[in-house]
PLY file of the C-alpha trace (Angstrom):
ply
format ascii 1.0
element vertex 201
property float x
property float y
property float z
element edge 200
property int vertex1
property int vertex2
end_header
-37.02 -15.59 17.45
-37.27 -19.19 16.31
-35.38 -18.32 13.12
-32.60 -16.64 15.13
-32.21 -19.68 17.36
-31.88 -21.91 14.35
-29.00 -19.78 13.03
-27.18 -19.94 16.36
-27.88 -23.65 16.61
-26.57 -24.16 13.08
-23.26 -22.54 14.05
-23.09 -24.70 17.15
-22.99 -21.82 19.63
-26.00 -23.18 21.56
-28.23 -26.22 21.58
-31.95 -25.90 21.04
-33.77 -25.40 24.34
-37.59 -25.34 24.49
-37.80 -24.32 28.15
-35.72 -24.35 31.30
-37.29 -27.61 32.50
-35.68 -29.55 29.64
-32.18 -28.53 30.70
-30.51 -30.77 33.31
-30.19 -29.09 36.68
-26.44 -29.65 36.68
-26.12 -27.73 33.40
-28.32 -24.90 34.70
-26.28 -24.47 37.85
-22.91 -24.80 36.15
-20.86 -21.65 35.91
-18.17 -20.90 33.30
-15.41 -20.84 35.92
-16.45 -24.32 37.15
-15.81 -26.03 33.81
-12.14 -26.59 34.47
-8.86 -24.74 34.29
-8.33 -25.70 30.64
-11.28 -23.53 29.53
-10.44 -20.53 31.68
-9.21 -17.60 29.67
-6.36 -15.47 31.05
-7.22 -12.13 32.52
-6.55 -8.98 30.51
-3.72 -7.92 32.81
-2.05 -11.34 32.49
-2.39 -11.24 28.72
-0.98 -7.69 28.45
1.95 -8.65 30.71
2.75 -11.65 28.53
2.59 -9.52 25.39
4.88 -6.85 26.88
7.45 -9.45 27.88
7.45 -11.04 24.43
7.70 -7.70 22.71
10.58 -6.69 24.95
12.45 -9.86 24.08
11.85 -9.44 20.35
14.87 -8.02 18.47
13.59 -4.73 17.10
16.56 -4.07 14.87
16.50 -7.45 13.20
15.37 -8.47 9.76
11.90 -9.39 11.07
10.93 -5.73 10.86
12.56 -5.17 7.49
9.82 -7.07 5.68
6.04 -7.29 5.68
4.53 -9.40 8.43
0.93 -10.55 8.19
-1.49 -10.19 11.09
-1.85 -13.97 11.39
1.93 -14.29 11.67
1.87 -11.80 14.55
-0.82 -13.81 16.31
1.14 -17.01 15.81
4.32 -15.39 17.13
2.42 -14.37 20.27
0.82 -17.82 20.64
-2.67 -16.48 20.00
-5.29 -18.68 18.27
-6.30 -17.58 14.79
-9.90 -18.68 15.29
-12.12 -20.58 17.70
-15.02 -20.06 20.06
-12.83 -18.55 22.78
-11.73 -15.63 20.62
-13.19 -12.20 19.95
-14.27 -13.42 16.52
-17.06 -15.38 18.22
-18.67 -12.04 19.10
-18.38 -10.99 15.47
-20.19 -14.15 14.35
-22.93 -13.65 16.92
-23.40 -10.01 15.93
-23.90 -11.05 12.31
-26.72 -13.33 13.43
-28.61 -10.53 15.22
-31.12 -8.29 13.45
-29.92 -4.83 12.48
-30.98 -1.84 14.52
-31.17 -3.49 17.94
-30.48 -1.17 20.90
-26.98 -1.46 22.32
-28.19 -2.67 25.71
-30.28 -5.41 24.09
-27.31 -6.49 21.97
-25.16 -6.70 25.08
-27.79 -8.68 26.97
-28.29 -11.07 24.06
-24.57 -11.68 23.70
-24.29 -12.26 27.43
-27.12 -14.79 27.42
-25.87 -16.67 24.36
-22.29 -16.91 25.60
-23.42 -18.07 29.04
-25.63 -20.71 27.45
-22.58 -21.92 25.53
-20.42 -21.90 28.67
-18.33 -18.97 27.48
-17.48 -15.68 29.19
-18.28 -12.57 27.19
-15.72 -10.56 29.14
-13.06 -13.14 28.29
-13.88 -12.81 24.59
-13.66 -9.02 24.89
-10.34 -9.37 26.73
-9.05 -11.52 23.87
-9.88 -8.69 21.44
-8.23 -6.09 23.66
-5.10 -8.23 23.87
-5.00 -8.55 20.09
-5.29 -4.78 19.75
-2.40 -4.37 22.20
-0.26 -6.85 20.26
-0.98 -5.18 16.92
-0.48 -1.62 18.17
2.69 -2.54 20.01
4.16 -4.13 16.90
3.00 -1.21 14.75
4.74 1.25 17.07
7.95 -0.79 17.03
7.73 -1.15 13.26
7.32 2.64 12.91
10.33 3.22 15.15
12.37 0.78 13.10
11.23 2.44 9.86
12.08 5.92 11.17
15.54 4.71 12.21
16.18 3.09 8.81
14.98 6.20 6.93
17.18 8.46 9.05
20.14 6.19 8.34
19.44 6.32 4.59
19.00 10.10 4.72
22.30 10.43 6.55
24.02 8.28 3.94
22.43 10.37 1.18
23.82 13.55 2.73
27.24 11.94 2.95
27.00 10.92 -0.67
25.93 14.46 -1.64
28.98 15.87 0.12
31.16 13.28 -1.57
29.64 14.10 -4.96
30.28 17.79 -4.36
33.88 17.02 -3.46
34.32 14.93 -6.60
32.78 17.67 -8.74
35.27 20.17 -7.32
38.10 17.73 -7.92
36.93 17.24 -11.52
36.87 20.99 -12.12
40.34 21.36 -10.60
41.63 18.51 -12.75
40.14 20.04 -15.91
41.82 23.36 -15.10
45.10 21.56 -14.45
44.76 19.69 -17.74
44.10 22.95 -19.64
47.08 24.73 -18.10
49.37 21.77 -18.68
48.31 21.42 -22.34
48.74 25.14 -23.04
52.20 25.20 -21.46
53.39 22.23 -23.50
51.84 23.49 -26.74
53.46 26.92 -26.24
56.87 25.37 -25.73
56.44 22.99 -28.69
55.50 25.86 -30.98
58.42 27.95 -29.69
60.99 25.20 -30.37
59.38 24.40 -33.74
59.75 28.06 -34.80
63.41 28.08 -33.72
64.15 24.92 -35.69
62.32 26.23 -38.75
64.35 29.43 -38.71
67.64 27.53 -38.48
66.98 25.23 -41.45
0 1
1 2
2 3
3 4
4 5
5 6
6 7
7 8
8 9
9 10
10 11
11 12
12 13
13 14
14 15
15 16
16 17
17 18
18 19
19 20
20 21
21 22
22 23
23 24
24 25
25 26
26 27
27 28
28 29
29 30
30 31
31 32
32 33
33 34
34 35
35 36
36 37
37 38
38 39
39 40
40 41
41 42
42 43
43 44
44 45
45 46
46 47
47 48
48 49
49 50
50 51
51 52
52 53
53 54
54 55
55 56
56 57
57 58
58 59
59 60
60 61
61 62
62 63
63 64
64 65
65 66
66 67
67 68
68 69
69 70
70 71
71 72
72 73
73 74
74 75
75 76
76 77
77 78
78 79
79 80
80 81
81 82
82 83
83 84
84 85
85 86
86 87
87 88
88 89
89 90
90 91
91 92
92 93
93 94
94 95
95 96
96 97
97 98
98 99
99 100
100 101
101 102
102 103
103 104
104 105
105 106
106 107
107 108
108 109
109 110
110 111
111 112
112 113
113 114
114 115
115 116
116 117
117 118
118 119
119 120
120 121
121 122
122 123
123 124
124 125
125 126
126 127
127 128
128 129
129 130
130 131
131 132
132 133
133 134
134 135
135 136
136 137
137 138
138 139
139 140
140 141
141 142
142 143
143 144
144 145
145 146
146 147
147 148
148 149
149 150
150 151
151 152
152 153
153 154
154 155
155 156
156 157
157 158
158 159
159 160
160 161
161 162
162 163
163 164
164 165
165 166
166 167
167 168
168 169
169 170
170 171
171 172
172 173
173 174
174 175
175 176
176 177
177 178
178 179
179 180
180 181
181 182
182 183
183 184
184 185
185 186
186 187
187 188
188 189
189 190
190 191
191 192
192 193
193 194
194 195
195 196
196 197
197 198
198 199
199 200
């Protein structure tokens, strides 16, 4: 366990604590929600509401969905931090520091203890991940709708072009027939007059 603490200490998630007596009483009694409004993470419902409003205001038919958009760009557009201790990626870092094969309940308890010791809320970190999933899925759905609409438009234009091509092919055939008939009529008359002239000379 000493080795595990050193890893967490190295990342700065917690400070080394030998026993509870070495921790100031004020730090032991402090709760995450007492640290100030600036460290309080928004609730999941508030985050989802904000995401829905921003997605509603986004212009779906614009050029923004006619090109590739990276995940980090989506986070930035929704004013979400790309990294930091108050993001779901903190859980990922902590999980990497735990031994493999631990029972799920022990993993949960360990994460809860470590985050509390670092004055973080595990539920807030989970809510951050759920909000990111909502943002990504929402954009993916809108992107799919945009793509479907663009493809249908292209397919419609292709069908129009096919009909136009068919019309032009018919017009070409009619013109070739007209050209043949016109040439034969003139050639017949030229030969007729040439024969008359030849007989008269």
